C-alpha positions in Angstrom: -0.1 0.1 0.1 1.1 3.5 -0.6 -1.1 6.0 1.1 -0.1 8.8 -1.3 -1.7 7.1 -4.1 -4.1 4.6 -3.0 -8.0 4.9 -2.4 -8.4 7.7 -4.8 -11.9 8.8 -5.7 -13.2 10.5 -9.0 -12.5 13.7 -7.6 -8.9 12.9 -6.9 -7.7 10.5 -9.5 -5.1 12.9 -11.1 -4.3 15.0 -8.0 -0.6 15.3 -7.2 0.6 13.3 -4.3 0.3 14.8 -0.9 3.4 15.8 1.1 4.2 13.9 4.3 2.3 15.5 7.1 4.3 16.7 10.1 3.0 15.0 13.1 4.4 16.2 16.3 3.5 13.5 19.1 2.3 15.8 21.6 0.0 17.0 19.2 -1.4 13.7 17.9 -4.0 11.4 19.7 -5.5 8.0 19.0 -9.3 7.8 18.9 -10.8 4.5 19.2 -14.6 4.4 18.1 -17.2 1.8 19.0 -15.4 -1.3 19.2 -17.8 -2.7 21.7 -19.3 -6.1 22.5 -22.4 -5.6 20.4 -20.2 -5.3 17.4 -18.4 -8.4 18.0 -21.4 -10.7 19.1 -22.2 -13.4 16.5 -25.6 -12.9 14.6 -28.5 -15.3 16.3 -29.5 -17.1 12.9 -27.2 -19.1 10.7 -28.1 -17.2 7.5 -27.1 -14.0 9.3 -24.0 -15.4 10.8 -23.1 -16.4 7.1 -23.6 -13.0 5.7 -21.6 -11.2 8.7 -18.9 -13.8 8.4 -16.3 -11.7 6.6 -16.7 -8.9 8.9 -15.9 -11.0 12.1 -13.0 -12.6 10.1 -11.8 -9.0 9.4 -12.1 -7.8 13.0 -10.6 -10.8 14.6 -7.6 -11.4 12.0 -6.8 -7.7 11.3 -8.8 -4.9 13.2 -8.3 -6.1 16.7 -4.7 -6.8 16.6 -3.8 -3.7 14.6 -5.8 -1.6 16.9 -4.4 -3.2 20.1 -0.8 -2.5 18.6 -1.7 1.1 17.9 -2.8 1.6 21.5 0.3 -0.1 22.9 2.6 2.0 20.8 0.8 5.2 21.5 0.8 4.4 25.3 4.6 3.6 25.2 5.3 6.8 23.6 3.2 8.6 26.1 0.6 9.7 23.4 -3.1 10.0 24.3 -5.3 7.2 23.5 -9.2 8.2 23.7 -12.4 5.9 23.2 -15.7 6.8 22.2 -18.6 4.4 22.6 -22.3 4.6 21.7 -24.8 4.0 24.6 -28.0 5.6 25.6 -28.1 7.2 29.1 -31.6 6.1 29.6 -33.1 2.5 29.8 -35.7 3.2 27.3 -33.4 5.0 24.9 -35.3 8.3 24.7 -32.1 10.3 24.6 -30.9 8.7 21.6 -30.7 10.6 18.3 -32.9 10.1 15.5 -30.3 8.0 13.5 -30.2 5.3 16.3 -33.8 4.9 16.4 -34.4 4.2 12.8 -36.1 0.8 12.4 -34.0 -2.3 11.8 -30.3 -2.8 12.3 -29.3 0.6 13.3 -32.1 0.6 16.1 -29.5 0.2 18.8 -30.8 0.2 22.4 -27.9 -0.1 24.4 -28.1 1.3 28.0 -25.0 2.7 29.8 -24.3 -0.3 32.0 -25.5 -3.1 29.5 -22.9 -5.6 28.6 -23.5 -4.8 24.7 -22.2 -1.4 25.0 -19.1 -2.0 26.9 -15.9 -1.7 24.9 -14.5 -5.0 24.0 -11.8 -6.4 26.3 -9.1 -6.7 23.7 -9.1 -3.1 23.1 -10.3 -1.6 26.4 -9.3 1.7 27.8 -6.4 1.6 30.3 -7.1 3.4 33.7 -7.4 6.9 33.5 -7.9 7.1 29.7 -10.8 9.2 28.5 -14.0 7.7 27.5 -16.8 9.8 25.7 -20.3 8.4 25.4 -22.2 9.4 22.3 -26.0 8.7 21.4 -25.4 9.3 17.7 -22.8 8.5 15.1 -20.4 11.2 15.3 -18.1 11.1 18.4 -18.0 15.1 18.3 -21.7 15.6 18.0 -23.5 15.7 21.4 -20.2 15.1 23.6 -17.5 17.3 24.8 -14.7 15.5 22.8 -13.9 18.7 20.7 -13.4 20.7 23.8 -11.3 17.8 25.3 -9.0 17.4 22.2 -8.6 21.2 22.1 -7.7 21.4 26.1 -5.0 18.7 25.2 -3.5 20.6 22.7 -4.4 17.8 20.0 -4.1 18.9 16.4 -4.0 15.6 14.7 -6.4 12.6 15.4 -5.9 9.3 14.3 -9.2 7.5 13.8 -10.0 3.6 14.2 -12.8 1.7 15.0 -16.2 0.6 13.4 -18.2 1.1 11.1 -16.2 2.7 8.6 -19.3 3.9 6.5 -21.2 5.1 9.6 -19.7 6.1 12.8 -16.1 6.5 11.4 -17.4 8.5 8.5 -19.4 10.9 10.6 -16.7 11.3 13.3 -14.1 11.8 10.4 -16.2 14.5 8.7 -17.0 16.3 12.2 -13.3 16.4 13.0 -12.1 18.0 9.5 -15.1 20.4 10.0 -13.7 21.6 13.1 -10.1 21.8 11.4 -8.4 18.8 12.9 -5.9 17.1 10.7 -7.6 13.5 10.5 -5.6 10.4 9.8 -7.8 7.1 9.3 -5.8 3.9 9.6 -7.5 1.4 7.1 -6.4 -1.6 8.7 -7.8 -0.7 12.2 -11.2 -0.2 10.9 -14.1 -2.2 9.3 -17.5 -1.8 7.6 -20.0 -4.6 7.1 -18.6 -5.6 3.9 -15.1 -5.2 2.3 -16.8 -3.3 -0.6 -18.5 -0.7 1.7 -15.3 -0.2 3.6 -13.2 0.3 0.5 -15.9 2.5 -1.0 -16.0 4.8 2.1 -12.3 5.2 2.3 -12.4 6.5 -1.3 -15.1 8.9 -0.3 -13.3 10.2 2.7 -9.7 10.3 1.6 -7.8 13.5 0.6 -11.0 15.5 1.4 -11.9 14.9 4.9 -8.5 12.9 6.0 -5.6 11.0 4.8 -6.2 7.3 4.6 -3.1 5.1 5.7 -2.1 1.9 7.0 -0.9 1.2 10.7 2.6 0.6 9.2 2.6 3.9 7.3 1.3 5.9 10.3 4.1 4.2 12.6 6.8 5.5 10.1 5.4 9.0 10.1 5.4 9.0 14.0 8.5 6.9 14.6 6.3 4.3 16.7 7.1 0.6 16.8 4.3 -1.8 16.3 
């Protein structure tokens, strides 16, 4: 993979290669979005398990190990690791945004203390790490994350998690609109299908963020994965 040429959309097919970003460690933070128990639970019926099998294979074989490695590298370099999770504050979910009340798969009723809403143990926060709870897709909308990042002196946000075409996409766009420099790690996120994942990376890349691999990110920051 070459982040300077891959994941090009129609709009950027012939654009010149970008320069390497200047990433100061003290201005760069890792944001882990919605890697929660609900997303790793196997569907109840055999047809749905078969339909979701590629997603779960990617999560177990690629995303979770990559994200865990990034977390350890950031912590080892004394860089901030932050977490966002989706949950409702009321048991009946009345506080959820409209996007989380839509009928079907996206109708997520996960109270704050429910097992489904907890961050997966493999990538759980270390003691003292900041966790924000959101009731919509974007980790900035409806939380104090923008203010937290500003107070920490963060200018560069490394985004990881699920789902690429939903909460990841919404958060990346929100961060870009707030003038953060966003780096999206392609092997530390996933969508329901690889096709959806790749399509969304192409939509976001070079407009709202730079899409790159964990290895390329490590090289830019001088980290060891």
